[in-house]
N, C-alpha and C positions, 0 to 999 in steps of 0.2 A: 602399516595398515591402521585403520581407524578402530578405536576401541569403544566399548560400551561399559559403563559402570552399573552393575546390577547389584542392588541392595535387597536383601531378604532378612526375615527375622533371624535366620541361622547365621547370616553374614551381615550384621548391621553396618560394618565399615565398607562393604561392597566388594565385588570381585570384578576385575577387568577381563573382558572377553573381546575377541575380535569380532567386528561386524561382518555380516555376510555381504556378498555383492548386492543382493536384493535390498538389504537395509541401507547400504551406502547409496544406492540409486534412489531409493525412496527419500532419504534425507536430502540429497541434492535437489531432487524434484521439488520437495516441500520448500526448501530454501528459495529456489528460483521463483516458485509461485508467490511466496511472500514478497520478494523483491519486485515482482511484476505488479502486485497489488499496491505496494507503496508507490511505485512510479505512476500507476494509473490514478491513484488518489491525488498525488501531487499535481499531475496534469489537469485533473478536473478542478482542483482548487484554484490553479493558475488561470484556467479558462474562465471561471466564475469571476475572479478578480479583474481580469481583462474586460469582461462584459460590463462589470459595474463601472470601471473607469471610462469605458466608451460611452455608456449611458450618461454619466456625469458630464463628460465633455460635450456631448450633443445637447444636453439640457442647457448648459451654460451658453453654447453657441446658438441656441434656439432652433436646432435642427430636429427633424422627425426621428423618433426612436423606432427600432425594430421591436417586434413583439417580445423577443427574449430579453432585450434591454429593459423594456417596460416591466416585465415580470420580475427583474432583479430589484426594481424600486418598490413595487407593490408587493409587500411580503405578507 
């Protein structure tokens, strides 16, 4: 079972106690939310980089830009 280290002024070195099912569930949910947020941020950064690359390629080729592509250039 998963343990928690609880430190108090009476026990500065801490005491190991078992986590409840609710605490384990909360920890797992929090971890998954963090992973989902990291994945979402990475996807957004990749989409922005792809949009910039597309805008640059179209500028070089003399093609018309979409509004989103133009917005990446005009900061």
